[in-house]
Biopython code that builds the backbone (N, CA, C, O; Angstrom):
import numpy as np
from Bio.PDB.StructureBuilder import StructureBuilder

atoms = [
    (1, "UNK", "N", (144.499, -85.018, 175.950)),
    (1, "UNK", "CA", (143.251, -84.396, 175.312)),
    (1, "UNK", "C", (142.364, -84.310, 176.604)),
    (1, "UNK", "O", (142.580, -85.005, 177.597)),
    (2, "UNK", "N", (141.368, -83.418, 176.506)),
    (2, "UNK", "CA", (140.647, -83.108, 177.589)),
    (2, "UNK", "C", (138.943, -83.818, 177.481)),
    (2, "UNK", "O", (138.455, -84.004, 176.366)),
    (3, "UNK", "N", (138.353, -84.082, 178.443)),
    (3, "UNK", "CA", (136.881, -84.399, 178.460)),
    (3, "UNK", "C", (136.131, -83.537, 177.743)),
    (3, "UNK", "O", (136.493, -82.360, 177.750)),
    (4, "UNK", "N", (135.128, -83.854, 177.097)),
    (4, "UNK", "CA", (133.986, -83.088, 176.490)),
    (4, "UNK", "C", (132.695, -83.607, 176.984)),
    (4, "UNK", "O", (132.582, -84.767, 177.379)),
    (5, "UNK", "N", (131.688, -82.732, 176.966)),
    (5, "UNK", "CA", (130.377, -83.145, 177.601)),
    (5, "UNK", "C", (129.531, -83.011, 176.263)),
    (5, "UNK", "O", (129.612, -82.052, 175.495)),
    (6, "UNK", "N", (128.754, -84.052, 176.107)),
    (6, "UNK", "CA", (127.695, -84.159, 175.113)),
    (6, "UNK", "C", (126.216, -84.227, 175.775)),
    (6, "UNK", "O", (125.824, -85.234, 176.365)),
    (7, "UNK", "N", (125.441, -83.066, 175.617)),
    (7, "UNK", "CA", (124.058, -83.303, 176.066)),
    (7, "UNK", "C", (122.997, -83.607, 175.153)),
    (7, "UNK", "O", (122.738, -82.855, 174.214)),
    (8, "UNK", "N", (122.266, -84.837, 175.410)),
    (8, "UNK", "CA", (121.480, -85.335, 174.340)),
    (8, "UNK", "C", (119.932, -85.036, 174.602)),
    (8, "UNK", "O", (119.458, -85.302, 175.707)),
    (9, "UNK", "N", (119.240, -84.554, 173.717)),
    (9, "UNK", "CA", (117.757, -84.550, 174.074)),
    (9, "UNK", "C", (117.261, -85.275, 172.854)),
    (9, "UNK", "O", (117.959, -85.460, 171.857)),
    (10, "UNK", "N", (115.860, -85.726, 173.006)),
    (10, "UNK", "CA", (115.204, -86.612, 171.994)),
    (10, "UNK", "C", (115.163, -85.989, 170.629)),
    (10, "UNK", "O", (115.413, -86.669, 169.634)),
    (11, "UNK", "N", (114.834, -84.624, 170.547)),
    (11, "UNK", "CA", (114.843, -84.028, 169.292)),
    (11, "UNK", "C", (113.228, -83.636, 168.898)),
    (11, "UNK", "O", (112.273, -84.229, 169.400)),
    (12, "UNK", "N", (113.123, -82.723, 168.080)),
    (12, "UNK", "CA", (111.581, -82.231, 167.625)),
    (12, "UNK", "C", (111.791, -81.658, 166.347)),
    (12, "UNK", "O", (112.838, -81.067, 166.084)),
    (13, "UNK", "N", (110.783, -81.806, 165.463)),
    (13, "UNK", "CA", (110.704, -81.022, 164.229)),
    (13, "UNK", "C", (110.436, -79.548, 164.381)),
    (13, "UNK", "O", (110.598, -78.792, 163.424)),
    (14, "UNK", "N", (109.977, -79.062, 165.713)),
    (14, "UNK", "CA", (109.663, -77.801, 165.817)),
    (14, "UNK", "C", (110.804, -76.891, 166.303)),
    (14, "UNK", "O", (111.460, -77.184, 167.302)),
    (15, "UNK", "N", (111.036, -75.737, 165.546)),
    (15, "UNK", "CA", (112.016, -75.087, 165.738)),
    (15, "UNK", "C", (112.177, -74.434, 167.344)),
    (15, "UNK", "O", (113.220, -74.373, 167.994)),
    (16, "UNK", "N", (110.801, -73.970, 167.760)),
    (16, "UNK", "CA", (110.976, -73.413, 169.145)),
    (16, "UNK", "C", (111.426, -74.627, 170.194)),
    (16, "UNK", "O", (111.975, -74.347, 171.260)),
    (17, "UNK", "N", (111.197, -75.752, 169.869)),
    (17, "UNK", "CA", (111.655, -76.844, 171.003)),
    (17, "UNK", "C", (113.149, -76.942, 170.912)),
    (17, "UNK", "O", (113.883, -77.021, 171.897)),
    (18, "UNK", "N", (113.614, -76.929, 169.468)),
    (18, "UNK", "CA", (115.252, -77.012, 169.188)),
    (18, "UNK", "C", (115.767, -75.669, 169.809)),
    (18, "UNK", "O", (116.851, -75.726, 170.390)),
    (19, "UNK", "N", (115.207, -74.635, 169.760)),
    (19, "UNK", "CA", (115.887, -73.338, 170.230)),
    (19, "UNK", "C", (115.796, -73.421, 171.861)),
    (19, "UNK", "O", (116.689, -72.933, 172.555)),
    (20, "UNK", "N", (114.772, -74.006, 172.366)),
    (20, "UNK", "CA", (114.825, -74.160, 173.773)),
    (20, "UNK", "C", (115.833, -74.881, 174.518)),
    (20, "UNK", "O", (116.353, -74.427, 175.537)),
    (21, "UNK", "N", (116.151, -76.174, 173.933)),
    (21, "UNK", "CA", (117.024, -76.861, 174.148)),
    (21, "UNK", "C", (118.359, -76.444, 173.886)),
    (21, "UNK", "O", (119.169, -76.819, 174.734)),
    (22, "UNK", "N", (118.816, -75.760, 172.927)),
    (22, "UNK", "CA", (119.913, -74.921, 172.656)),
    (22, "UNK", "C", (120.091, -73.940, 173.625)),
    (22, "UNK", "O", (121.232, -73.705, 174.024)),
    (23, "UNK", "N", (119.095, -73.306, 174.080)),
    (23, "UNK", "CA", (119.364, -72.279, 175.113)),
    (23, "UNK", "C", (119.784, -72.649, 176.419)),
    (23, "UNK", "O", (120.468, -71.930, 177.147)),
    (24, "UNK", "N", (119.274, -74.027, 176.766)),
    (24, "UNK", "CA", (119.517, -74.729, 177.904)),
    (24, "UNK", "C", (120.996, -75.033, 178.101)),
    (24, "UNK", "O", (121.661, -74.887, 179.126)),
    (25, "UNK", "N", (121.445, -75.567, 176.690)),
    (25, "UNK", "CA", (122.837, -76.214, 176.742)),
    (25, "UNK", "C", (123.695, -74.875, 176.769)),
    (25, "UNK", "O", (124.809, -74.904, 177.290)),
    (26, "UNK", "N", (123.221, -73.760, 176.244)),
    (26, "UNK", "CA", (124.110, -72.424, 176.316)),
    (26, "UNK", "C", (124.246, -71.898, 177.708)),
    (26, "UNK", "O", (125.274, -71.323, 178.065)),
    (27, "UNK", "N", (123.232, -72.083, 178.492)),
    (27, "UNK", "CA", (123.190, -71.830, 179.963)),
    (27, "UNK", "C", (124.253, -72.802, 180.644)),
    (27, "UNK", "O", (125.128, -72.390, 181.406)),
    (28, "UNK", "N", (124.100, -73.999, 180.325)),
    (28, "UNK", "CA", (125.089, -74.952, 180.865)),
    (28, "UNK", "C", (126.490, -74.518, 180.619)),
    (28, "UNK", "O", (127.326, -74.442, 181.519)),
    (29, "UNK", "N", (126.718, -74.236, 179.373)),
    (29, "UNK", "CA", (128.167, -73.885, 178.964)),
    (29, "UNK", "C", (128.590, -72.703, 179.599)),
    (29, "UNK", "O", (129.781, -72.608, 179.894)),
    (30, "UNK", "N", (127.684, -71.635, 179.902)),
    (30, "UNK", "CA", (128.225, -70.423, 180.644)),
    (30, "UNK", "C", (128.485, -70.926, 182.043)),
    (30, "UNK", "O", (129.459, -70.456, 182.631)),
    (31, "UNK", "N", (127.824, -71.715, 182.572)),
    (31, "UNK", "CA", (128.191, -72.096, 183.954)),
    (31, "UNK", "C", (129.396, -72.850, 184.167)),
    (31, "UNK", "O", (130.015, -72.883, 185.230)),
    (32, "UNK", "N", (129.742, -73.535, 182.966)),
    (32, "UNK", "CA", (131.240, -74.189, 183.109)),
    (32, "UNK", "C", (132.036, -73.596, 181.889)),
    (32, "UNK", "O", (132.221, -74.199, 180.832)),
    (33, "UNK", "N", (132.442, -72.442, 182.157)),
    (33, "UNK", "CA", (133.077, -71.836, 180.969)),
    (33, "UNK", "C", (134.566, -72.505, 180.343)),
    (33, "UNK", "O", (135.012, -72.202, 179.237)),
    (34, "UNK", "N", (135.060, -73.234, 181.059)),
    (34, "UNK", "CA", (136.311, -74.099, 180.749)),
    (34, "UNK", "C", (135.985, -75.439, 180.032)),
    (34, "UNK", "O", (136.903, -76.047, 179.482)),
    (35, "UNK", "N", (134.805, -75.891, 180.015)),
    (35, "UNK", "CA", (134.280, -77.285, 179.608)),
    (35, "UNK", "C", (134.122, -77.002, 178.016)),
    (35, "UNK", "O", (133.889, -75.908, 177.501)),
    (36, "UNK", "N", (134.291, -78.158, 177.408)),
    (36, "UNK", "CA", (134.027, -78.286, 176.036)),
    (36, "UNK", "C", (132.637, -78.908, 176.181)),
    (36, "UNK", "O", (132.487, -80.030, 176.664)),
    (37, "UNK", "N", (131.543, -78.088, 175.715)),
    (37, "UNK", "CA", (130.125, -78.714, 175.834)),
    (37, "UNK", "C", (129.470, -78.620, 174.570)),
    (37, "UNK", "O", (129.384, -77.499, 174.070)),
    (38, "UNK", "N", (128.938, -79.718, 173.896)),
    (38, "UNK", "CA", (127.984, -79.648, 172.711)),
    (38, "UNK", "C", (126.649, -80.295, 172.983)),
    (38, "UNK", "O", (126.390, -80.727, 174.106)),
    (39, "UNK", "N", (125.789, -80.374, 171.970)),
    (39, "UNK", "CA", (124.448, -80.866, 172.212)),
    (39, "UNK", "C", (124.282, -81.647, 170.907)),
    (39, "UNK", "O", (124.882, -81.338, 169.877)),
    (40, "UNK", "N", (123.308, -82.832, 171.024)),
    (40, "UNK", "CA", (122.851, -83.645, 169.944)),
    (40, "UNK", "C", (121.325, -84.124, 170.322)),
    (40, "UNK", "O", (120.790, -84.172, 171.430)),
    (41, "UNK", "N", (120.829, -84.445, 169.086)),
    (41, "UNK", "CA", (119.485, -84.822, 169.332)),
    (41, "UNK", "C", (119.455, -86.292, 168.660)),
    (41, "UNK", "O", (120.096, -86.571, 167.647)),
    (42, "UNK", "N", (118.684, -87.130, 169.312)),
    (42, "UNK", "CA", (118.372, -88.672, 169.104)),
    (42, "UNK", "C", (117.776, -88.670, 167.692)),
    (42, "UNK", "O", (118.257, -89.355, 166.789)),
    (43, "UNK", "N", (116.748, -87.901, 167.541)),
    (43, "UNK", "CA", (116.283, -88.043, 166.177)),
    (43, "UNK", "C", (115.422, -86.579, 166.001)),
    (43, "UNK", "O", (115.209, -85.732, 166.868)),
    (44, "UNK", "N", (115.067, -86.584, 164.783)),
    (44, "UNK", "CA", (114.013, -85.410, 164.223)),
    (44, "UNK", "C", (114.781, -84.020, 164.159)),
    (44, "UNK", "O", (114.188, -82.978, 163.881)),
    (45, "UNK", "N", (116.161, -84.075, 164.440)),
    (45, "UNK", "CA", (116.741, -82.547, 164.457)),
    (45, "UNK", "C", (118.240, -82.975, 164.550)),
    (45, "UNK", "O", (118.620, -84.008, 165.101)),
    (46, "UNK", "N", (119.054, -82.042, 163.937)),
    (46, "UNK", "CA", (120.424, -81.988, 164.118)),
    (46, "UNK", "C", (121.264, -81.035, 164.909)),
    (46, "UNK", "O", (120.800, -79.910, 165.096)),
    (47, "UNK", "N", (122.226, -81.282, 165.308)),
    (47, "UNK", "CA", (123.099, -82.504, 165.000)),
    (47, "UNK", "C", (122.845, -83.805, 165.574)),
    (47, "UNK", "O", (122.497, -83.914, 166.750)),
    (48, "UNK", "N", (122.999, -84.800, 164.807)),
    (48, "UNK", "CA", (122.693, -86.278, 165.364)),
    (48, "UNK", "C", (123.727, -86.666, 166.403)),
    (48, "UNK", "O", (124.816, -86.093, 166.353)),
    (49, "UNK", "N", (123.516, -87.527, 167.288)),
    (49, "UNK", "CA", (124.363, -88.077, 168.128)),
    (49, "UNK", "C", (125.802, -88.464, 167.411)),
    (49, "UNK", "O", (126.842, -87.974, 167.848)),
    (50, "UNK", "N", (125.804, -89.277, 166.403)),
    (50, "UNK", "CA", (126.994, -89.667, 165.704)),
    (50, "UNK", "C", (127.656, -88.570, 165.280)),
    (50, "UNK", "O", (128.853, -88.450, 165.537)),
    (51, "UNK", "N", (127.026, -87.697, 164.632)),
    (51, "UNK", "CA", (127.828, -86.485, 164.076)),
    (51, "UNK", "C", (128.402, -85.632, 165.241)),
    (51, "UNK", "O", (129.555, -85.202, 165.196)),
    (52, "UNK", "N", (127.612, -85.413, 166.227)),
    (52, "UNK", "CA", (128.156, -84.666, 167.508)),
    (52, "UNK", "C", (129.586, -85.423, 168.045)),
    (52, "UNK", "O", (130.659, -84.842, 168.201)),
    (53, "UNK", "N", (129.332, -86.829, 168.281)),
    (53, "UNK", "CA", (130.548, -87.322, 168.755)),
    (53, "UNK", "C", (131.690, -87.331, 168.008)),
    (53, "UNK", "O", (132.778, -87.112, 168.540)),
    (54, "UNK", "N", (131.555, -87.606, 166.581)),
    (54, "UNK", "CA", (132.503, -87.371, 165.822)),
    (54, "UNK", "C", (133.336, -85.995, 165.921)),
    (54, "UNK", "O", (134.560, -85.917, 166.034)),
    (55, "UNK", "N", (132.429, -84.938, 165.854)),
    (55, "UNK", "CA", (133.068, -83.585, 166.082)),
    (55, "UNK", "C", (133.896, -83.423, 167.359)),
    (55, "UNK", "O", (134.988, -82.855, 167.401)),
    (56, "UNK", "N", (133.248, -83.994, 168.420)),
    (56, "UNK", "CA", (134.089, -83.778, 169.783)),
    (56, "UNK", "C", (135.217, -84.665, 169.908)),
    (56, "UNK", "O", (136.106, -84.361, 170.703)),
    (57, "UNK", "N", (135.308, -85.848, 169.148)),
    (57, "UNK", "CA", (136.374, -86.960, 169.410)),
    (57, "UNK", "C", (137.586, -86.322, 168.770)),
    (57, "UNK", "O", (138.713, -86.656, 169.135)),
    (58, "UNK", "N", (137.343, -85.168, 167.571)),
    (58, "UNK", "CA", (138.417, -84.730, 167.036)),
    (58, "UNK", "C", (139.616, -83.899, 168.112)),
    (58, "UNK", "O", (140.790, -83.679, 167.814)),
    (59, "UNK", "N", (138.969, -83.554, 169.337)),
    (59, "UNK", "CA", (139.801, -82.702, 170.124)),
    (59, "UNK", "C", (139.718, -83.181, 171.692)),
    (59, "UNK", "O", (140.169, -82.530, 172.634)),
    (60, "UNK", "N", (138.985, -84.581, 171.796)),
    (60, "UNK", "CA", (138.609, -84.873, 173.202)),
    (60, "UNK", "C", (139.077, -86.362, 173.251)),
    (60, "UNK", "O", (138.829, -87.021, 172.241)),
    (61, "UNK", "N", (139.610, -86.878, 174.105)),
    (61, "UNK", "CA", (139.800, -88.285, 174.446)),
    (61, "UNK", "C", (138.819, -89.019, 175.144)),
    (61, "UNK", "O", (138.748, -90.247, 175.198)),
    (62, "UNK", "N", (137.979, -88.101, 175.738)),
    (62, "UNK", "CA", (136.785, -88.686, 176.578)),
    (62, "UNK", "C", (135.532, -87.875, 176.528)),
    (62, "UNK", "O", (135.560, -86.663, 176.743)),
    (63, "UNK", "N", (134.453, -88.509, 176.253)),
    (63, "UNK", "CA", (133.167, -87.669, 175.939)),
    (63, "UNK", "C", (132.353, -88.356, 177.114)),
    (63, "UNK", "O", (132.390, -89.550, 177.411)),
    (64, "UNK", "N", (131.570, -87.301, 177.754)),
    (64, "UNK", "CA", (130.709, -87.666, 178.706)),
    (64, "UNK", "C", (129.307, -87.305, 178.413)),
    (64, "UNK", "O", (128.969, -86.124, 178.340)),
    (65, "UNK", "N", (128.440, -88.329, 178.236)),
    (65, "UNK", "CA", (127.220, -88.090, 177.571)),
    (65, "UNK", "C", (126.058, -87.953, 178.589)),
    (65, "UNK", "O", (125.728, -88.889, 179.317)),
    (66, "UNK", "N", (125.484, -86.800, 178.602)),
    (66, "UNK", "CA", (124.352, -86.597, 179.584)),
    (66, "UNK", "C", (122.964, -86.449, 178.794)),
    (66, "UNK", "O", (122.585, -85.507, 178.099)),
    (67, "UNK", "N", (122.324, -87.641, 179.101)),
    (67, "UNK", "CA", (120.915, -87.723, 178.311)),
    (67, "UNK", "C", (119.953, -86.723, 179.233)),
    (67, "UNK", "O", (119.846, -86.750, 180.459)),
    (68, "UNK", "N", (119.266, -85.809, 178.267)),
    (68, "UNK", "CA", (118.188, -84.981, 179.175)),
    (68, "UNK", "C", (116.935, -85.609, 178.833)),
    (68, "UNK", "O", (116.127, -85.131, 178.036)),
    (69, "UNK", "N", (116.793, -86.727, 179.479)),
    (69, "UNK", "CA", (115.428, -87.542, 179.475)),
    (69, "UNK", "C", (115.211, -87.638, 181.102)),
    (69, "UNK", "O", (116.026, -87.634, 182.024)),
    (70, "UNK", "N", (113.620, -87.737, 181.074)),
    (70, "UNK", "CA", (113.362, -88.067, 182.586)),
    (70, "UNK", "C", (113.651, -89.487, 183.011)),
    (70, "UNK", "O", (114.263, -89.752, 184.045)),
    (71, "UNK", "N", (113.215, -90.328, 182.223)),
    (71, "UNK", "CA", (113.140, -91.884, 182.793)),
    (71, "UNK", "C", (113.891, -92.751, 181.843)),
    (71, "UNK", "O", (114.104, -92.507, 180.656)),
    (72, "UNK", "N", (114.273, -93.828, 182.543)),
    (72, "UNK", "CA", (115.185, -94.897, 181.701)),
    (72, "UNK", "C", (114.073, -95.714, 180.791)),
    (72, "UNK", "O", (113.789, -96.879, 181.068)),
    (73, "UNK", "N", (113.576, -95.139, 179.883)),
    (73, "UNK", "CA", (112.966, -95.877, 178.851)),
    (73, "UNK", "C", (113.586, -96.404, 177.797)),
    (73, "UNK", "O", (114.808, -96.422, 177.945)),
    (74, "UNK", "N", (113.203, -96.837, 176.792)),
    (74, "UNK", "CA", (113.782, -97.593, 175.597)),
    (74, "UNK", "C", (114.937, -96.505, 174.943)),
    (74, "UNK", "O", (116.094, -96.910, 174.837)),
    (75, "UNK", "N", (114.671, -95.433, 174.608)),
    (75, "UNK", "CA", (115.661, -94.591, 174.071)),
    (75, "UNK", "C", (116.979, -94.576, 175.182)),
    (75, "UNK", "O", (118.093, -94.733, 174.683)),
    (76, "UNK", "N", (116.905, -94.430, 176.357)),
    (76, "UNK", "CA", (118.015, -94.262, 177.356)),
    (76, "UNK", "C", (118.578, -95.697, 177.446)),
    (76, "UNK", "O", (119.784, -95.893, 177.300)),
    (77, "UNK", "N", (117.656, -96.763, 177.700)),
    (77, "UNK", "CA", (118.191, -98.033, 177.797)),
    (77, "UNK", "C", (118.668, -98.778, 176.655)),
    (77, "UNK", "O", (119.496, -99.664, 176.864)),
    (78, "UNK", "N", (118.238, -98.532, 175.383)),
    (78, "UNK", "CA", (118.587, -99.158, 174.167)),
    (78, "UNK", "C", (119.213, -98.438, 173.211)),
    (78, "UNK", "O", (120.380, -98.656, 172.887)),
    (79, "UNK", "N", (118.420, -97.458, 172.652)),
    (79, "UNK", "CA", (118.966, -96.581, 171.413)),
    (79, "UNK", "C", (120.055, -95.858, 171.551)),
    (79, "UNK", "O", (120.925, -95.918, 170.682)),
    (80, "UNK", "N", (120.206, -95.005, 172.728)),
    (80, "UNK", "CA", (121.439, -94.337, 172.755)),
    (80, "UNK", "C", (122.588, -95.060, 173.041)),
    (80, "UNK", "O", (123.655, -94.684, 172.556)),
    (81, "UNK", "N", (122.519, -96.380, 173.999)),
    (81, "UNK", "CA", (123.880, -97.186, 174.320)),
    (81, "UNK", "C", (124.225, -97.890, 172.829)),
    (81, "UNK", "O", (125.394, -98.155, 172.548)),
    (82, "UNK", "N", (123.209, -98.151, 171.967)),
    (82, "UNK", "CA", (123.567, -98.673, 170.703)),
    (82, "UNK", "C", (124.300, -97.721, 169.855)),
    (82, "UNK", "O", (125.232, -98.129, 169.162)),
    (83, "UNK", "N", (123.941, -96.444, 169.856)),
    (83, "UNK", "CA", (124.706, -95.549, 168.982)),
    (83, "UNK", "C", (126.002, -95.112, 169.608)),
    (83, "UNK", "O", (126.830, -94.643, 168.827)),
    (84, "UNK", "N", (126.314, -95.181, 170.845)),
    (84, "UNK", "CA", (127.451, -94.966, 171.697)),
    (84, "UNK", "C", (128.377, -96.330, 171.301)),
    (84, "UNK", "O", (129.545, -96.188, 170.941)),
    (85, "UNK", "N", (127.774, -97.600, 171.398)),
    (85, "UNK", "CA", (128.607, -98.626, 171.085)),
    (85, "UNK", "C", (129.179, -98.654, 169.641)),
    (85, "UNK", "O", (130.315, -99.044, 169.372)),
    (86, "UNK", "N", (128.275, -98.200, 168.744)),
    (86, "UNK", "CA", (128.707, -98.185, 167.346)),
    (86, "UNK", "C", (129.895, -97.422, 167.179)),
    (86, "UNK", "O", (130.868, -97.795, 166.523)),
    (87, "UNK", "N", (129.776, -96.173, 167.887)),
    (87, "UNK", "CA", (131.045, -95.125, 167.908)),
    (87, "UNK", "C", (132.207, -95.717, 168.394)),
    (87, "UNK", "O", (133.277, -95.648, 167.789)),
    (88, "UNK", "N", (132.035, -96.372, 169.595)),
    (88, "UNK", "CA", (133.169, -96.791, 170.282)),
    (88, "UNK", "C", (133.830, -97.950, 169.416)),
    (88, "UNK", "O", (135.030, -98.123, 169.632)),
    (89, "UNK", "N", (133.272, -98.711, 168.538)),
    (89, "UNK", "CA", (133.845, -99.481, 167.613)),
    (89, "UNK", "C", (134.692, -99.058, 166.431)),
    (89, "UNK", "O", (135.629, -99.699, 165.954)),
    (90, "UNK", "N", (134.224, -97.874, 166.024)),
    (90, "UNK", "CA", (134.952, -97.055, 165.106)),
    (90, "UNK", "C", (136.192, -96.088, 165.684)),
    (90, "UNK", "O", (137.154, -95.654, 165.049)),
    (91, "UNK", "N", (135.874, -95.903, 167.021)),
    (91, "UNK", "CA", (136.848, -95.022, 167.843)),
    (91, "UNK", "C", (137.309, -95.531, 169.046)),
    (91, "UNK", "O", (136.950, -95.066, 170.128)),
    (92, "UNK", "N", (138.178, -96.571, 168.917)),
    (92, "UNK", "CA", (138.318, -97.335, 170.158)),
    (92, "UNK", "C", (139.360, -96.672, 171.152)),
    (92, "UNK", "O", (139.672, -97.271, 172.182)),
    (93, "UNK", "N", (139.922, -95.374, 170.826)),
    (93, "UNK", "CA", (140.744, -94.626, 171.577)),
    (93, "UNK", "C", (139.999, -93.629, 172.346)),
    (93, "UNK", "O", (140.539, -92.994, 173.251)),
    (94, "UNK", "N", (138.720, -93.467, 171.997)),
    (94, "UNK", "CA", (138.000, -92.541, 172.809)),
    (94, "UNK", "C", (137.059, -92.959, 173.721)),
    (94, "UNK", "O", (136.061, -93.571, 173.340)),
    (95, "UNK", "N", (137.286, -92.665, 175.052)),
    (95, "UNK", "CA", (136.169, -93.070, 175.994)),
    (95, "UNK", "C", (135.085, -92.424, 176.007)),
    (95, "UNK", "O", (135.042, -91.194, 175.995)),
    (96, "UNK", "N", (134.007, -93.235, 176.034)),
    (96, "UNK", "CA", (132.724, -92.607, 175.908)),
    (96, "UNK", "C", (131.865, -93.185, 177.198)),
    (96, "UNK", "O", (131.786, -94.394, 177.420)),
    (97, "UNK", "N", (131.277, -92.251, 177.966)),
    (97, "UNK", "CA", (130.658, -92.663, 179.268)),
    (97, "UNK", "C", (129.272, -91.874, 179.292)),
    (97, "UNK", "O", (129.108, -90.706, 178.937)),
    (98, "UNK", "N", (128.357, -92.711, 179.759)),
    (98, "UNK", "CA", (126.878, -91.929, 179.895)),
    (98, "UNK", "C", (126.328, -91.966, 181.131)),
    (98, "UNK", "O", (126.228, -93.052, 181.702)),
    (99, "UNK", "N", (125.873, -90.752, 181.750)),
    (99, "UNK", "CA", (125.203, -90.626, 182.768)),
    (99, "UNK", "C", (123.790, -91.031, 182.982)),
    (99, "UNK", "O", (123.102, -91.150, 181.969)),
    (100, "UNK", "N", (123.195, -91.282, 184.247)),
    (100, "UNK", "CA", (121.925, -91.814, 184.196)),
    (100, "UNK", "C", (120.971, -90.653, 183.833)),
    (100, "UNK", "O", (121.338, -89.481, 183.918)),
    (101, "UNK", "N", (119.643, -91.042, 183.398)),
    (101, "UNK", "CA", (118.704, -89.828, 182.955)),
    (101, "UNK", "C", (118.299, -89.033, 184.382)),
    (101, "UNK", "O", (118.502, -89.465, 185.516)),
    (102, "UNK", "N", (117.718, -87.850, 184.044)),
    (102, "UNK", "CA", (117.188, -87.127, 185.232)),
    (102, "UNK", "C", (116.390, -87.891, 186.301)),
    (102, "UNK", "O", (116.588, -87.600, 187.481)),
    (103, "UNK", "N", (115.603, -88.739, 186.012)),
    (103, "UNK", "CA", (114.769, -89.832, 186.749)),
    (103, "UNK", "C", (114.074, -89.120, 187.822)),
    (103, "UNK", "O", (113.818, -87.924, 187.678)),
    (104, "UNK", "N", (113.732, -89.782, 188.935)),
    (104, "UNK", "CA", (112.906, -89.215, 189.811)),
    (104, "UNK", "C", (113.582, -88.570, 190.996)),
    (104, "UNK", "O", (113.298, -88.822, 192.167)),
    (105, "UNK", "N", (114.668, -87.560, 190.516)),
    (105, "UNK", "CA", (115.555, -86.942, 191.391)),
    (105, "UNK", "C", (114.518, -85.912, 192.213)),
    (105, "UNK", "O", (113.586, -85.335, 191.653)),
    (106, "UNK", "N", (114.825, -85.787, 193.576)),
    (106, "UNK", "CA", (113.829, -84.941, 194.448)),
    (106, "UNK", "C", (113.911, -83.569, 194.030)),
    (106, "UNK", "O", (113.066, -82.795, 194.478)),
    (107, "UNK", "N", (114.821, -83.130, 193.218)),
    (107, "UNK", "CA", (114.918, -81.694, 192.930)),
    (107, "UNK", "C", (113.871, -81.295, 191.845)),
    (107, "UNK", "O", (113.489, -80.131, 191.716)),
    (108, "UNK", "N", (113.399, -82.394, 191.024)),
    (108, "UNK", "CA", (112.329, -82.342, 190.258)),
    (108, "UNK", "C", (110.851, -81.982, 190.969)),
    (108, "UNK", "O", (109.896, -81.398, 190.457)),
    (109, "UNK", "N", (110.983, -82.507, 192.266)),
    (109, "UNK", "CA", (109.608, -82.296, 193.098)),
    (109, "UNK", "C", (109.637, -80.748, 193.287)),
    (109, "UNK", "O", (108.554, -80.203, 193.073)),
    (110, "UNK", "N", (110.668, -79.940, 193.645)),
    (110, "UNK", "CA", (110.782, -78.605, 193.885)),
    (110, "UNK", "C", (110.303, -77.892, 192.488)),
    (110, "UNK", "O", (109.564, -76.911, 192.394)),
    (111, "UNK", "N", (110.809, -78.509, 191.609)),
    (111, "UNK", "CA", (110.445, -77.568, 190.298)),
    (111, "UNK", "C", (108.876, -77.805, 190.058)),
    (111, "UNK", "O", (108.131, -76.915, 189.649)),
    (112, "UNK", "N", (108.543, -78.858, 190.303)),
    (112, "UNK", "CA", (107.053, -79.169, 190.153)),
    (112, "UNK", "C", (106.145, -78.292, 191.070)),
    (112, "UNK", "O", (105.071, -77.813, 190.707)),
    (113, "UNK", "N", (106.676, -78.148, 192.235)),
    (113, "UNK", "CA", (105.925, -77.070, 193.138)),
    (113, "UNK", "C", (106.069, -75.796, 192.644)),
    (113, "UNK", "O", (105.110, -75.031, 192.742)),
    (114, "UNK", "N", (107.351, -75.333, 192.001)),
    (114, "UNK", "CA", (107.388, -73.972, 191.573)),
    (114, "UNK", "C", (106.460, -73.820, 190.288)),
    (114, "UNK", "O", (105.830, -72.780, 190.096)),
    (115, "UNK", "N", (106.403, -74.953, 189.378)),
    (115, "UNK", "CA", (105.184, -74.644, 188.375)),
    (115, "UNK", "C", (103.942, -74.611, 188.691)),
    (115, "UNK", "O", (103.156, -73.904, 188.059)),
    (116, "UNK", "N", (103.530, -75.434, 189.809)),
    (116, "UNK", "CA", (102.308, -75.142, 190.398)),
    (116, "UNK", "C", (102.035, -73.926, 190.807)),
    (116, "UNK", "O", (101.009, -73.358, 190.432)),
    (117, "UNK", "N", (102.891, -73.374, 191.611)),
    (117, "UNK", "CA", (102.766, -71.932, 192.259)),
    (117, "UNK", "C", (102.672, -70.931, 190.904)),
    (117, "UNK", "O", (101.973, -69.929, 191.055)),
    (118, "UNK", "N", (103.265, -71.105, 189.704)),
    (118, "UNK", "CA", (102.906, -70.186, 188.818)),
    (118, "UNK", "C", (101.578, -70.092, 187.995)),
    (118, "UNK", "O", (101.257, -69.219, 187.189)),
    (119, "UNK", "N", (100.888, -71.197, 188.391)),
    (119, "UNK", "CA", (99.646, -71.214, 187.639)),
    (119, "UNK", "C", (98.930, -70.126, 188.286)),
    (119, "UNK", "O", (98.841, -70.149, 189.514)),
    (120, "UNK", "N", (98.291, -68.969, 187.476)),
    (120, "UNK", "CA", (97.545, -67.997, 188.075)),
    (120, "UNK", "C", (96.239, -68.600, 188.580)),
    (120, "UNK", "O", (95.701, -69.529, 187.977)),
    (121, "UNK", "N", (95.711, -68.044, 189.737)),
    (121, "UNK", "CA", (94.552, -68.293, 190.498)),
    (121, "UNK", "C", (93.402, -67.487, 189.831)),
    (121, "UNK", "O", (93.720, -66.384, 189.385)),
    (122, "UNK", "N", (92.239, -67.844, 189.715)),
    (122, "UNK", "CA", (91.092, -67.187, 189.074)),
    (122, "UNK", "C", (90.092, -66.757, 190.080)),
    (122, "UNK", "O", (89.061, -66.187, 189.722)),
]
sb = StructureBuilder()
sb.init_structure("model")
sb.init_model(0)
sb.init_chain("A")
sb.init_seg("    ")
for serial, (resi, resn, name, xyz) in enumerate(atoms, 1):
    if name == "N":
        sb.init_residue(resn, " ", resi, " ")
    sb.init_atom(name, np.array(xyz, "f"), 0.0, 1.0, " ", f" {name:<3s}", serial, name[0])
structure = sb.get_structure()
């Protein structure tokens, strides 16, 4: 079985936010056409993390979780690991690994500069 990638966002009740996240995941999927890539939301939207894990586990023996969160706050430090631990108990043959959040990566500084330069001057 191949590895799968699950990109996780916080979630929002607002459709535009959900669509924006799904577009980002779609772009990542196009960047890696041979990979199995899915998305999930921690809360407020579907699919939930457990639902996405269940679906991926049907065809993948390993699931790599990418939290699309800036910092290691309670969701990344506690909530997502608890969900993954519960999944592991019911699916002991599926390896589930989680990456660090985006954090204070220097590439984010470049993005901040880009955004700042996009503000129209009056």
